[in-house]
C-alpha positions as CSV (number, residue, x, y, z in Angstrom):
1,M,135.6,120.6,90.5
2,N,133.6,123.4,88.8
3,T,130.6,122.2,87.0
4,Q,130.6,125.1,84.5
5,I,134.1,124.4,83.4
6,L,133.2,120.9,82.8
7,L,130.0,121.7,80.8
8,R,131.8,124.3,78.7
9,S,134.7,121.9,77.9
10,G,132.3,119.2,76.9
11,A,134.0,116.8,79.3
12,V,131.4,114.2,79.3
13,A,133.6,111.9,81.4
14,G,133.9,114.6,84.0
15,I,130.2,115.1,84.2
16,A,129.9,111.3,84.7
17,L,132.5,111.4,87.5
18,L,130.4,114.3,89.2
19,V,127.2,112.1,89.0
20,Q,129.0,109.1,90.4
21,T,130.7,110.9,93.3
22,A,127.8,113.4,94.1
23,E,126.0,112.9,97.2
24,L,123.1,110.5,96.8
25,K,119.9,112.0,97.3
26,V,118.4,109.4,99.6
27,P,114.6,109.3,99.6
28,D,112.6,108.9,102.8
29,L,113.5,105.2,103.7
30,A,110.7,105.1,106.4
31,K,108.4,104.5,103.3
32,L,110.0,101.2,102.5
33,P,108.2,98.1,103.5
34,P,110.0,96.1,106.2
35,A,112.4,93.4,105.1
36,A,110.6,90.2,104.4
37,A,111.0,87.6,107.3
38,K,112.6,84.9,105.0
39,K,116.2,83.9,105.9
40,G,118.9,82.9,103.3
41,V,117.6,85.0,100.5
42,T,119.7,84.8,97.4
43,Y,120.0,86.3,94.1
44,T,119.7,83.1,92.1
45,K,116.8,81.7,93.9
46,D,114.7,84.7,95.1
47,I,115.6,87.9,93.4
48,K,116.5,87.0,89.7
49,P,112.9,85.5,89.1
50,L,111.5,88.9,90.1
51,F,113.7,90.8,88.0
52,E,113.1,88.5,84.9
53,K,109.6,89.6,84.9
54,S,110.0,93.4,85.6
55,C,113.5,94.5,84.7
56,F,115.2,92.3,82.0
57,G,113.4,94.1,79.2
58,C,115.5,97.2,79.8
59,H,118.4,95.9,82.0
60,G,119.0,92.3,80.8
61,P,121.1,90.4,78.3
62,E,119.8,92.1,75.2
63,K,119.6,95.7,76.4
64,Q,121.2,97.6,79.2
65,K,119.9,101.1,79.7
66,G,122.4,103.1,81.7
67,D,124.8,100.3,81.1
68,L,123.0,98.5,84.0
69,R,122.4,94.7,83.8
70,V,120.4,92.9,86.5
71,D,120.5,89.4,84.9
72,S,123.4,88.1,86.9
73,L,124.7,88.7,90.4
74,E,128.0,89.9,89.2
75,A,126.6,92.5,86.7
76,L,124.2,93.7,89.2
77,L,126.8,94.3,91.9
78,K,129.1,95.9,89.4
79,G,126.5,98.7,88.8
80,G,126.0,100.9,85.8
81,E,127.0,104.2,84.4
82,H,126.1,106.0,87.5
83,G,127.8,103.7,89.8
84,K,126.8,101.0,92.3
85,V,123.0,100.2,92.5
86,V,123.3,97.7,95.3
87,V,125.6,98.0,98.5
88,P,125.4,94.7,100.4
89,G,124.0,95.2,103.9
90,K,123.2,98.8,103.3
91,V,119.7,99.9,102.1
92,D,120.7,103.4,102.5
93,K,123.4,103.2,99.9
94,S,121.2,100.9,97.5
95,P,119.4,103.0,94.9
96,L,118.0,99.9,93.1
97,L,115.8,99.2,96.2
98,W,114.6,102.8,96.3
99,A,113.8,102.5,92.5
100,V,111.9,99.2,92.7
101,A,110.0,100.5,95.9
102,R,108.9,103.5,93.8
103,L,109.9,105.9,96.5
104,D,110.4,108.7,94.1
105,E,108.4,109.0,90.8
106,D,111.3,110.3,88.8
107,T,113.5,107.1,89.5
108,A,110.7,104.5,89.9
109,M,111.5,101.3,88.1
110,P,110.2,99.9,85.9
111,P,109.0,103.1,84.3
112,E,105.2,103.4,83.8
113,G,103.9,101.2,81.2
114,K,107.2,99.1,80.7
115,A,106.4,96.3,82.9
116,D,104.5,95.5,86.1
117,P,106.1,97.1,89.1
118,L,107.2,94.9,92.1
119,T,104.6,94.3,94.8
120,K,105.2,95.5,98.3
121,E,106.0,91.8,99.3
122,Q,108.6,91.4,96.5
123,V,110.2,94.8,97.6
124,A,110.4,93.4,101.0
125,L,112.2,90.5,99.6
126,V,114.7,92.5,97.7
127,R,115.3,94.7,100.9
128,A,115.9,91.4,102.9
129,W,118.3,90.3,100.2
130,I,120.4,93.5,100.4
131,E,120.3,93.5,104.3
132,Q,121.4,89.9,104.3
133,G,124.4,90.7,102.2
134,A,123.1,90.6,98.5
135,K,124.4,87.1,97.9
């Protein structure tokens, strides 16, 4: 697909498709903290409480920036306007983890001044949750 043609034609849907299918720019995953040792990590019990404090303001029931909601497991696994943000079992395909780990300042979540970022221990728990199948 030619990006110039899409831009000239104003094909917003085509641009969104390009963004979704483009190769993900995977940051240096060696900078991620190791997964937490906790077993049986679940969204409801372990992850949702973290996201309530740091993420719901922009990605919750009242507001969904980028069409992304993180206030339910189903919505989170569905993803947003740029596709899936969590792929169960695959940290290298889960940009939500990279964002909350703040591996790249351009995509760091939450944005500076919006909410408290997750701690290294909380990021390790999110990583464990993804590695354990994001249930």
